[in-house]
C-alpha positions as CSV (number, residue, x, y, z in Angstrom):
1,M,0.0,0.0,0.0
2,A,2.8,2.4,0.9
3,T,4.6,1.6,-2.4
4,S,1.4,2.4,-4.4
5,K,1.0,5.7,-2.5
6,S,4.6,6.6,-3.2
7,L,4.3,5.8,-6.9
8,L,1.1,7.9,-7.2
9,Q,2.9,10.8,-5.5
10,S,5.8,10.5,-7.9
11,V,3.4,10.5,-10.9
12,Q,1.6,13.6,-9.6
13,N,4.9,15.4,-9.0
14,G,6.1,14.5,-12.5
15,L,3.0,15.9,-14.0
16,S,3.3,19.0,-11.9
17,I,6.8,19.5,-13.2
18,I,5.6,19.2,-16.8
19,K,2.8,21.7,-16.2
20,L,5.3,24.3,-15.0
21,F,6.6,24.9,-18.6
22,T,4.7,27.6,-20.5
23,K,5.3,30.0,-23.4
24,D,6.2,32.7,-20.9
25,K,8.6,30.5,-19.0
26,P,9.8,27.6,-21.2
27,L,13.0,26.9,-19.2
28,W,13.3,25.7,-15.6
29,G,16.2,24.6,-13.4
30,I,16.2,22.0,-10.7
31,T,16.4,24.5,-7.8
32,E,13.6,26.7,-9.0
33,I,11.3,23.7,-9.7
34,S,12.0,22.5,-6.2
35,R,11.2,25.9,-4.8
36,E,8.0,26.4,-7.0
37,L,6.5,23.0,-6.1
38,N,7.8,22.8,-2.6
39,V,9.3,19.4,-3.4
40,P,12.8,18.3,-2.1
41,K,15.5,19.1,-4.6
42,S,16.7,15.4,-4.6
43,S,13.2,14.3,-5.6
44,V,13.0,16.9,-8.3
45,S,16.4,15.9,-9.7
46,R,15.4,12.2,-9.8
47,L,12.0,13.0,-11.5
48,V,13.6,15.3,-14.0
49,A,16.2,12.7,-14.9
50,D,13.4,10.1,-15.5
51,L,11.3,12.6,-17.6
52,T,14.4,13.4,-19.6
53,E,15.2,9.8,-20.2
54,E,11.7,9.2,-21.6
55,G,11.9,12.3,-23.8
56,Y,9.3,14.4,-21.9
57,L,12.0,16.9,-21.0
58,E,15.4,17.7,-22.5
59,K,18.4,19.5,-21.0
60,Y,19.2,22.9,-22.3
61,G,22.4,24.2,-20.7
62,K,21.9,24.0,-17.0
63,Q,18.1,24.1,-17.4
64,Y,15.4,22.0,-18.9
65,R,12.7,22.4,-21.5
66,L,9.9,20.3,-22.9
67,G,11.0,17.3,-25.0
68,L,9.8,15.9,-28.3
69,T,7.8,13.1,-26.7
70,L,5.1,15.6,-25.8
71,L,5.1,16.9,-29.4
72,C,4.4,13.3,-30.5
73,L,1.5,13.0,-28.0
74,A,0.1,16.3,-29.2
75,G,0.2,15.0,-32.8
76,V,-1.9,12.0,-31.7
77,L,-4.5,14.3,-30.1
78,T,-4.5,16.6,-33.1
79,T,-5.1,13.6,-35.4
80,H,-8.0,12.4,-33.3
81,L,-9.6,15.8,-33.3
82,E,-9.2,16.0,-37.1
83,I,-10.8,12.6,-37.5
84,H,-13.7,13.7,-35.3
85,R,-14.2,16.9,-37.3
86,E,-14.0,15.3,-40.7
87,A,-16.0,12.2,-40.0
88,A,-19.1,13.7,-38.4
89,E,-21.0,14.6,-41.6
90,P,-20.2,11.3,-43.5
91,L,-21.1,9.3,-40.5
92,N,-24.5,11.0,-40.1
93,S,-25.2,10.4,-43.8
94,L,-24.2,6.7,-43.4
95,V,-26.7,6.2,-40.5
96,N,-29.5,7.9,-42.5
97,R,-28.8,5.5,-45.4
98,I,-28.5,2.2,-43.6
99,G,-30.6,2.9,-40.5
100,E,-28.1,1.4,-38.0
101,T,-25.8,3.0,-35.4
102,A,-22.3,3.9,-36.7
103,H,-19.0,4.6,-35.1
104,I,-15.5,5.9,-35.7
105,S,-12.9,3.9,-33.7
106,V,-9.1,4.0,-33.2
107,L,-6.7,1.3,-31.9
108,E,-5.2,1.9,-28.5
109,G,-3.0,-0.9,-27.4
110,D,-5.0,-4.1,-27.7
111,R,-8.4,-2.3,-27.5
112,I,-10.5,-0.1,-29.7
113,I,-11.9,3.2,-28.5
114,Y,-15.0,4.9,-30.0
115,L,-14.1,8.5,-31.0
116,L,-17.5,9.3,-32.6
117,K,-20.9,7.8,-32.6
118,T,-24.1,8.5,-34.5
119,E,-27.2,6.8,-33.1
120,C,-29.9,5.2,-35.3
121,K,-33.6,5.8,-34.7
122,H,-34.5,2.2,-33.9
123,P,-35.7,1.5,-30.4
124,V,-33.5,-1.6,-30.1
125,R,-29.9,-0.4,-29.9
126,L,-26.5,-1.9,-28.8
127,L,-24.8,-0.3,-25.8
128,S,-21.9,1.9,-26.8
129,Y,-20.7,5.4,-26.2
130,I,-17.9,7.8,-27.1
131,G,-14.9,6.8,-25.1
132,K,-16.0,3.2,-24.5
133,D,-13.4,0.6,-25.3
134,N,-13.7,-3.0,-26.4
135,P,-11.2,-5.8,-27.1
136,A,-9.8,-5.2,-30.6
137,V,-10.0,-9.0,-31.4
138,C,-13.8,-9.0,-30.7
139,T,-14.9,-6.1,-32.9
140,S,-15.1,-5.6,-36.7
141,S,-13.3,-2.2,-36.3
142,G,-10.6,-3.8,-34.2
143,L,-10.0,-6.5,-36.8
144,V,-9.8,-4.0,-39.6
145,L,-7.3,-1.9,-37.7
146,L,-5.2,-5.0,-36.8
147,A,-5.2,-6.0,-40.4
148,H,-3.3,-2.8,-41.3
149,Q,-0.8,-2.9,-38.4
150,P,2.8,-4.3,-38.7
151,M,2.6,-8.0,-38.2
152,E,4.6,-7.9,-35.0
153,K,2.1,-5.5,-33.5
154,T,-0.8,-7.7,-34.6
155,I,0.8,-10.8,-33.1
156,E,1.5,-8.9,-29.9
157,V,-2.1,-7.9,-29.5
158,I,-3.4,-11.5,-30.2
159,G,-0.8,-12.8,-27.8
160,N,-2.3,-10.7,-25.0
161,G,-5.2,-13.1,-25.0
162,L,-8.5,-13.8,-26.8
163,P,-11.4,-12.9,-24.4
164,K,-14.6,-14.8,-24.8
165,M,-17.3,-12.2,-25.3
166,G,-19.9,-13.6,-27.7
167,P,-20.5,-17.1,-28.9
168,N,-18.4,-16.6,-32.0
169,S,-15.4,-14.9,-30.3
170,F,-12.1,-16.1,-31.7
171,T,-10.4,-18.7,-29.5
172,N,-7.6,-19.9,-31.8
173,Q,-4.7,-17.5,-32.6
174,E,-3.9,-19.1,-36.0
175,E,-7.5,-18.9,-37.2
176,L,-7.7,-15.3,-36.1
177,L,-4.5,-14.4,-38.0
178,Q,-5.9,-16.1,-41.1
179,E,-9.1,-14.1,-40.7
180,I,-7.1,-10.8,-40.3
181,H,-5.1,-11.6,-43.5
182,Y,-8.4,-12.2,-45.3
183,I,-9.9,-8.9,-44.0
184,K,-6.9,-7.0,-45.3
185,E,-7.4,-8.5,-48.8
186,K,-11.2,-7.8,-48.8
187,G,-11.0,-4.3,-47.3
188,F,-13.7,-4.8,-44.7
189,A,-14.6,-7.0,-41.7
190,I,-17.9,-8.6,-40.7
191,C,-18.4,-9.9,-37.1
192,I,-21.5,-12.0,-36.2
193,D,-22.0,-12.9,-32.6
194,V,-18.4,-12.1,-31.8
195,L,-18.7,-9.3,-29.2
196,H,-22.4,-9.9,-28.3
197,T,-25.0,-12.5,-29.0
198,D,-27.3,-11.8,-31.9
199,A,-25.2,-8.8,-33.0
200,V,-23.6,-7.9,-36.3
201,S,-20.9,-5.3,-36.9
202,I,-19.3,-4.3,-40.1
203,A,-16.2,-2.1,-40.5
204,A,-13.9,-0.6,-43.1
205,P,-10.5,1.3,-42.8
206,V,-10.0,5.1,-42.8
207,K,-6.7,6.3,-44.2
208,D,-4.8,9.6,-43.7
209,Y,-3.0,11.6,-46.3
210,T,0.0,9.3,-46.2
211,G,-2.1,6.2,-46.9
212,K,-1.8,4.9,-43.3
213,V,-4.9,3.3,-41.8
214,I,-5.6,5.4,-38.7
215,A,-9.2,4.6,-37.8
216,A,-12.2,2.5,-38.8
217,V,-15.8,3.2,-39.7
218,S,-18.2,0.6,-38.3
219,A,-21.9,0.0,-38.1
220,A,-23.6,-2.4,-35.7
221,G,-27.1,-3.8,-35.1
222,P,-29.1,-6.9,-34.1
223,R,-29.1,-9.9,-36.4
224,Q,-32.9,-9.6,-37.0
225,R,-32.3,-6.3,-38.7
226,I,-29.0,-7.0,-40.5
227,S,-29.8,-10.1,-42.4
228,E,-27.3,-11.9,-44.7
229,S,-29.1,-10.4,-47.7
230,K,-28.6,-6.9,-46.3
231,M,-25.0,-7.3,-45.2
232,M,-23.3,-6.6,-48.5
233,E,-25.4,-3.6,-49.1
234,I,-24.2,-2.2,-45.7
235,V,-20.6,-3.2,-46.5
236,S,-20.8,-1.1,-49.7
237,E,-22.1,1.9,-47.8
238,I,-19.5,1.6,-45.0
239,T,-16.7,1.3,-47.6
240,K,-17.9,4.4,-49.4
241,T,-18.1,6.3,-46.1
242,A,-14.6,5.2,-45.2
243,E,-13.3,6.4,-48.5
244,A,-15.1,9.7,-48.2
245,I,-13.6,10.4,-44.8
246,S,-10.2,9.3,-46.1
247,K,-10.4,11.9,-48.9
248,R,-11.4,14.6,-46.3
249,L,-8.2,13.7,-44.4
250,G,-6.2,14.2,-47.6
251,Y,-5.8,10.6,-48.9
252,L,-5.5,10.4,-52.6
253,E,-5.6,6.7,-53.7
254,S,-3.8,7.3,-57.0
255,V,-0.7,8.7,-55.3
256,F,-0.2,5.5,-53.3
257,I,-0.6,2.8,-55.9
258,D,2.3,0.3,-55.7
259,I,4.3,-0.1,-58.9
């Protein structure tokens, strides 16, 4: 218990150090950080050394300034905000066309997180909300995103475990890898009873201006509404929506054709 409390205090002090850096005062020394935060100089020195090693701070003479790691994190946030902004209109249009709830998701570790959601008008809906996360291996959006990750990343995620969520959740790693390979070739994923019983989800990838897959568009609904005869129609609409959002993000397919 004491160790956990000490770790929490260190994290809080580390964040407090980072928050000291502003446009008006971009440089700080160990002594003045200690004085400003009322934290022992030895503790500040240790925390600053750790933050510097991880790239959150960098040494500048006898002082310190913010490091490039924070710039990378800011880039991630900016990308998420851009996706949210550019995807809202196409997602609303998709829901109007197919009559099912749709999401924009991104991959975080071995889980997907919903950045954006447009609810359908049907009284029977599946539980989801912005910020909710689900195992990537149990969702159509997760499988689409894993299909476009480096193979070592995909294998790492699968190696973290295959949770049993719905009756058709994947339980065999080799079979799942084969399915992910197939999804990459097709350009979309369909999951039936994988995350929930009697639920269907369909997803397609969203690309940025470099051609990198950074998000997924998905739609989900109960099996009684998404019949097999309707699935390919929804696949077509989701794929069109993913392409429309990709173009809004600057992706030009012709530029990235392999020769």
